[in-house]
KELO-480829 format. One record per residue (C-alpha): residue number from 1; x, y, z; residue in three letters. Coordinates in Angstrom, 1 decimal, padded with zeros to 4 digits. Example, Ala and Ser with C-alpha at 12.3 -4.5 7.8 and 13.67 -1.06 7.14 Angstrom:
<recs>
1|012.3|-004.5|007.8|ALA .
2|013.7|-001.1|007.1|SER .
</recs>
This chain:
<recs>
1|130.3|162.1|190.1|MET .
2|127.5|162.1|187.6|ARG .
3|127.4|159.8|184.9|GLY .
4|127.0|160.6|181.6|ILE .
5|123.3|160.0|180.2|ARG .
6|123.5|157.8|176.8|PRO .
7|120.5|158.7|175.8|LYS .
8|122.0|162.0|174.9|SER .
9|125.4|160.4|173.4|ILE .
10|122.1|157.7|171.0|LEU .
11|120.3|160.1|170.0|SER .
12|122.8|161.9|167.5|PRO .
13|123.7|159.0|165.9|LEU .
14|120.0|157.9|165.5|LEU .
15|119.0|161.1|164.5|ILE .
16|122.0|160.9|161.0|GLY .
17|120.3|156.7|160.7|PHE .
18|117.3|158.4|160.3|GLY .
19|118.2|161.0|158.1|LEU .
20|120.0|157.7|155.7|ALA .
21|116.7|156.1|155.6|ALA .
22|114.6|158.6|154.4|CYS .
23|116.1|158.8|151.0|GLY .
24|119.5|157.4|148.8|PRO .
25|121.6|160.3|148.6|SER .
26|123.1|162.5|146.4|ALA .
27|125.4|160.6|144.6|GLU .
28|123.1|157.4|144.6|LEU .
29|120.4|159.3|142.9|ARG .
30|123.1|159.8|140.4|ALA .
31|123.3|156.7|140.2|GLU .
32|120.2|155.4|139.5|LEU .
33|119.6|158.0|137.0|ASP .
34|122.6|157.1|134.9|ASP .
35|121.9|153.2|134.9|HIS .
36|118.0|153.8|133.5|GLN .
37|119.2|156.9|130.5|SER .
38|121.4|153.3|130.1|LYS .
39|118.9|151.4|130.4|MET .
40|116.4|153.1|128.1|ARG .
41|119.1|154.0|125.2|ALA .
42|119.4|150.4|125.4|MET .
43|115.3|149.7|125.0|ALA .
44|115.8|152.0|122.2|ASP .
45|119.0|150.9|120.5|ALA .
46|117.3|147.1|120.6|TYR .
47|114.2|148.9|119.1|GLU .
48|115.8|150.6|116.4|SER .
49|117.5|146.9|115.6|GLN .
50|114.5|145.0|115.2|ASN .
51|112.9|147.5|112.8|LYS .
52|116.1|147.7|110.7|ARG .
53|115.9|143.8|110.6|ILE .
54|112.5|144.0|110.1|GLU .
55|112.8|146.4|107.3|SER .
56|115.7|143.9|105.8|LEU .
57|113.4|141.4|106.2|LYS .
58|110.6|142.7|103.8|GLY .
59|113.5|143.9|100.9|ARG .
60|114.6|140.0|101.1|ILE .
61|111.1|139.0|100.8|GLU .
62|110.6|141.4|097.6|VAL .
63|113.8|140.2|096.1|LEU .
64|112.4|136.4|096.2|GLU .
65|109.4|137.3|095.0|ASP .
66|111.3|139.0|091.8|GLN .
67|114.2|135.8|091.7|VAL .
68|111.1|133.5|091.2|GLU .
69|109.4|135.5|088.3|ALA .
70|112.5|135.8|086.7|THR .
71|113.5|132.2|087.0|LYS .
72|109.7|131.2|085.7|LEU .
73|109.9|133.2|083.1|HIS .
74|113.3|132.2|081.9|GLY .
75|115.3|136.0|082.8|GLY .
76|112.3|137.8|080.1|ALA .
77|111.5|141.5|080.6|ALA .
78|107.6|142.6|081.2|GLY .
79|108.2|145.0|078.2|ARG .
80|109.5|143.7|074.7|PRO .
81|113.4|145.8|074.4|LEU .
82|114.0|147.4|071.1|PRO .
83|115.6|146.2|068.1|VAL .
84|118.6|147.8|068.2|VAL .
85|120.5|147.9|063.6|LYS .
86|123.8|149.5|063.3|LEU .
87|124.2|151.5|060.1|ALA .
88|126.1|149.9|057.3|PRO .
89|129.8|151.2|057.1|LYS .
90|130.4|154.1|055.0|ALA .
91|132.9|153.8|052.2|PRO .
92|136.4|155.0|052.5|PRO .
93|136.2|158.2|050.3|ALA .
94|132.9|159.2|052.8|GLU .
95|134.5|158.8|055.8|ALA .
96|137.5|160.7|055.4|GLU .
97|135.0|163.6|055.0|GLU .
98|133.4|162.8|058.2|ARG .
99|136.9|163.0|059.5|GLU .
100|136.8|166.8|059.0|GLY .
101|133.2|167.3|059.7|GLU .
102|133.7|168.0|063.4|GLY .
103|130.9|167.1|065.9|TRP .
104|129.6|165.1|062.8|GLY .
105|126.0|165.8|064.3|LEU .
106|125.2|166.5|060.0|THR .
107|126.4|163.8|059.3|SER .
108|123.7|161.1|058.2|GLU .
109|123.1|158.0|057.6|ALA .
110|119.9|155.7|056.2|LYS .
111|119.1|153.0|058.3|VAL .
112|116.3|150.3|057.7|GLU .
113|112.8|151.2|057.6|GLY .
114|114.2|154.8|055.9|GLY .
115|114.9|156.4|058.9|ASP .
116|117.7|158.6|059.4|VAL .
117|120.2|158.2|061.8|GLY .
118|123.5|160.1|063.0|TYR .
119|127.3|158.8|063.2|VAL .
120|129.3|159.8|065.6|ILE .
121|133.2|159.1|064.3|SER .
122|136.7|158.9|066.1|GLN .
123|136.9|162.6|064.9|SER .
124|133.7|163.4|066.3|ASP .
125|135.2|162.0|069.9|VAL .
126|138.6|164.0|069.5|ASP .
127|136.9|167.4|068.9|ALA .
128|135.6|166.9|072.4|MET .
129|139.0|166.8|074.1|ASP .
130|141.9|168.2|071.4|PRO .
131|144.3|166.5|074.6|GLU .
132|143.7|163.1|074.5|ARG .
133|143.5|162.9|070.7|SER .
134|146.4|164.6|069.9|ALA .
135|148.4|162.1|072.6|ALA .
136|146.8|159.3|071.1|ARG .
137|147.9|160.3|067.7|ARG .
138|150.9|161.3|068.7|GLY .
139|152.2|158.1|071.1|GLY .
140|153.6|160.4|073.8|GLY .
141|151.5|160.1|076.9|PRO .
142|148.6|162.9|078.4|ARG .
143|150.1|165.9|080.1|SER .
144|149.1|167.2|083.5|PRO .
145|145.5|168.8|082.9|VAL .
146|145.3|172.4|085.5|PRO .
147|142.6|171.7|088.6|PRO .
148|139.8|174.3|087.5|PRO .
149|140.3|177.8|089.7|GLU .
150|136.6|176.2|091.2|ASN .
151|138.2|173.0|092.6|ALA .
152|138.6|173.6|096.0|ALA .
153|134.8|174.1|096.4|PHE .
154|134.3|170.8|094.8|ALA .
155|134.2|169.1|097.9|GLY .
156|134.0|165.7|098.0|ASN .
157|132.5|165.2|094.8|ILE .
158|133.1|162.0|093.3|GLY .
159|134.4|159.6|096.5|VAL .
160|131.1|159.7|098.0|ALA .
161|127.6|160.4|096.9|PRO .
162|125.8|164.0|097.3|LEU .
163|123.9|164.9|099.7|PRO .
164|120.9|164.8|097.9|GLY .
165|121.3|161.5|096.4|ALA .
166|121.5|160.4|099.3|GLN .
167|118.5|161.7|100.5|ALA .
168|117.0|160.5|097.3|SER .
169|118.2|156.2|098.1|ALA .
170|117.5|156.6|102.0|ALA .
171|113.6|158.2|100.6|GLY .
172|113.2|155.0|098.2|ALA .
173|114.0|152.7|100.5|ALA .
174|111.8|154.3|102.9|ASP .
175|109.0|154.0|100.6|ALA .
176|109.7|150.6|099.8|GLY .
177|109.8|149.8|103.7|ASP .
178|106.3|151.2|103.9|GLU .
179|104.7|149.4|101.1|ALA .
180|105.8|145.9|102.0|VAL .
181|104.4|146.9|105.7|ALA .
182|101.1|148.0|103.7|THR .
183|101.1|144.8|102.4|TYR .
184|102.1|142.6|105.3|LYS .
185|098.8|144.9|107.1|ALA .
186|096.4|143.7|104.3|ILE .
187|097.4|140.4|104.0|TYR .
188|096.6|140.3|108.1|ALA .
189|093.0|141.0|107.0|GLN .
190|093.0|138.7|104.4|TYR .
191|093.9|136.2|106.2|LYS .
192|092.3|137.2|109.4|ASN .
193|089.1|136.4|106.6|GLY .
194|087.7|140.6|106.5|ASP .
195|087.3|140.3|102.3|PHE .
196|085.9|143.3|102.0|PRO .
197|088.7|145.6|104.3|THR .
198|091.5|143.1|102.5|ALA .
199|090.0|144.0|099.1|ILE .
200|089.3|147.7|099.0|SER .
201|093.3|147.6|101.2|GLY .
202|094.6|146.1|098.0|PHE .
203|093.0|148.1|095.5|GLN .
204|094.8|150.9|097.0|LYS .
205|098.2|149.4|097.3|PHE .
206|098.0|148.7|093.1|VAL .
207|096.5|152.7|092.9|GLU .
208|099.4|153.7|094.9|ARG .
209|102.4|151.4|094.4|TRP .
210|101.2|150.3|090.2|PRO .
211|105.2|149.2|090.0|GLU .
212|106.0|147.7|093.0|HIS .
213|106.8|143.4|092.9|SER .
214|103.4|143.3|095.3|TYR .
215|101.3|144.7|093.4|SER .
216|100.7|141.9|091.0|ASP .
217|100.7|139.8|093.9|ASN .
218|097.8|142.3|095.7|ALA .
219|095.6|141.9|092.3|LEU .
220|095.4|138.3|092.8|PHE .
221|094.9|138.3|096.2|LEU .
222|091.8|140.6|095.6|MET .
223|090.6|137.9|092.7|GLY .
224|091.3|135.5|095.5|GLN .
225|089.2|137.0|098.1|ALA .
226|086.1|137.8|095.7|ARG .
227|086.2|134.1|094.4|PHE .
228|086.0|133.2|097.9|ASP .
229|082.8|135.1|098.3|ARG .
230|081.4|133.8|095.6|ALA .
231|082.1|137.1|092.8|GLU .
232|082.8|135.6|090.1|PHE .
233|082.7|137.7|087.7|ALA .
234|084.6|140.4|090.3|ALA .
235|087.1|137.7|091.0|ALA .
236|087.5|137.1|087.2|LEU .
237|088.2|140.7|086.3|THR .
238|091.3|140.7|088.9|SER .
239|092.9|137.1|087.6|PHE .
240|092.7|138.7|084.7|ARG .
241|094.9|142.1|085.3|LYS .
242|097.2|140.1|087.2|VAL .
243|098.4|138.2|083.9|VAL .
244|097.7|142.2|081.8|ASP .
245|099.3|144.1|083.7|ALA .
246|101.9|142.1|084.9|TYR .
247|102.9|139.6|082.1|PRO .
248|106.3|138.8|083.7|ALA .
249|105.1|138.4|087.6|GLY .
250|105.2|135.4|089.6|ASN .
251|101.4|135.1|090.3|LYS .
252|100.5|134.5|086.0|VAL .
253|100.4|130.6|086.3|PRO .
254|098.1|131.1|089.7|ASP .
255|096.0|133.6|088.0|ALA .
256|095.6|131.3|085.3|LEU .
257|094.8|128.7|087.1|LEU .
258|091.8|131.0|088.7|MET .
259|091.1|132.0|085.5|ILE .
260|090.2|128.4|084.8|GLY .
261|088.2|127.7|087.8|LEU .
262|086.2|130.8|087.8|THR .
263|085.4|130.3|084.1|LEU .
264|084.3|126.9|085.0|ASP .
265|081.8|128.3|088.2|ARG .
266|080.5|130.7|085.4|LEU .
267|078.8|128.4|083.5|GLY .
268|082.1|128.5|080.7|ARG .
269|083.6|124.7|080.6|PRO .
270|085.3|124.9|077.1|ALA .
271|086.9|128.7|077.7|GLU .
272|087.9|127.0|082.0|ALA .
273|089.0|123.9|080.0|ARG .
274|091.4|126.0|077.0|GLU .
275|093.0|128.3|079.8|THR .
276|093.8|125.9|081.9|LEU .
277|095.4|123.6|079.1|GLY .
278|097.4|127.3|077.9|ARG .
279|098.7|126.8|081.9|LEU .
280|100.2|123.7|081.4|VAL .
281|101.5|123.8|078.3|SER .
282|103.0|127.9|079.6|MET .
283|104.1|127.0|082.9|PHE .
284|105.2|123.3|082.8|PRO .
285|106.9|122.2|086.3|GLY .
286|104.7|124.5|088.7|THR .
287|102.2|123.5|091.6|GLU .
288|099.3|125.4|089.2|ALA .
289|100.4|123.9|086.5|ALA .
290|100.0|120.4|088.4|ALA .
291|097.2|121.5|089.5|ARG .
292|095.0|122.1|086.3|ALA .
293|096.2|119.2|085.0|GLN .
294|095.1|117.1|087.8|ALA .
295|091.9|119.5|087.1|THR .
296|091.3|118.4|083.2|LEU .
297|092.3|114.3|084.4|ARG .
298|089.3|114.6|086.5|GLY .
299|087.2|115.6|084.3|GLY .
300|085.9|117.9|086.9|HIS .
301|085.0|121.0|083.9|MET .
</recs>
C-alpha cells in the first residue's frame, strides 16, 4: 500500500495561508476604511470646534473692550443725543376739533424754536384700526379677525427669522470675526517689532472698519509704533486722532498720556504739562492718570 505524501496535503494549506498574508480581506478593508472615515470626521469636527471657540473668544474680547469704554466714560455715548421736547397740551376745544381730523397729519403744533411739529391723537390711532377702537369704546372683546387669503403662504413669519435675516446676521458675525482676526495678526507684527508693516496694517484696518471697537486701539498702536521709531510728529497726529475720532473709546486716557509725552519730545513742555494735567482731572484712578501724575511730580518736563 502506497503511503500518503505529506507534501501533497500541506500544499493547499500553505497556499491559503499565503493568500491571507498577502493582504487584508474585503471585510477588513471595509472596516479600516470606516474607521479612517470616522477619524477624519472627528478631526474636522475638532478643527471646527476650535475655530468656533476662537471666534467666541474674539467676540468676548470685543465686548470687554466696549464695557471698559462704557465704565471709563460713565456710560456716555460718543455722540450727543438729540433733545426731544413735547408740544404743550392743546386746549379742550382744540382737542375736540382734532377728534374728527382722521390721521392728524394736518394737526400742526408749534414747538420751541418756531418749528412745526405734528400731533397724533387717540382719534388718529382709532382711525388706523376702527374695529379695535369700537371694542375699546364698547368695552367688549375684539371679535376674531379672519386670516387673509394668502395666509397659507406666510410660512413661519413671526415665528422664526426669515432666511435673509439669518444670512444677514451670519454675514455680520463673519465680518466681525474677520476684523478681530485681522487686528490680531497686525498686533502680532507690532509685538514682533515689525513696525513699518504694523503701521500700514493698522491704517488699513481703520479705513476698512472705522466703526469697529478696535479702531481706536489700532490708531493708538499706530501712534505708539511711530513714537518708538522716534517719528514724533506723526505719532502726535495718530494719538490726537484717537481722542478726536473716538472720544468715547477706552484708549482716550492712554492717548492723552502719549500726547503729553510726545509734546515734550517735540520741545513743547508747557503744552505737555497742560495735557497731562487735563488727563489727571478727567480720568482719575486710571493707570494713565497715575503715570501722568508721577511724570508731573517728578518734574521731568
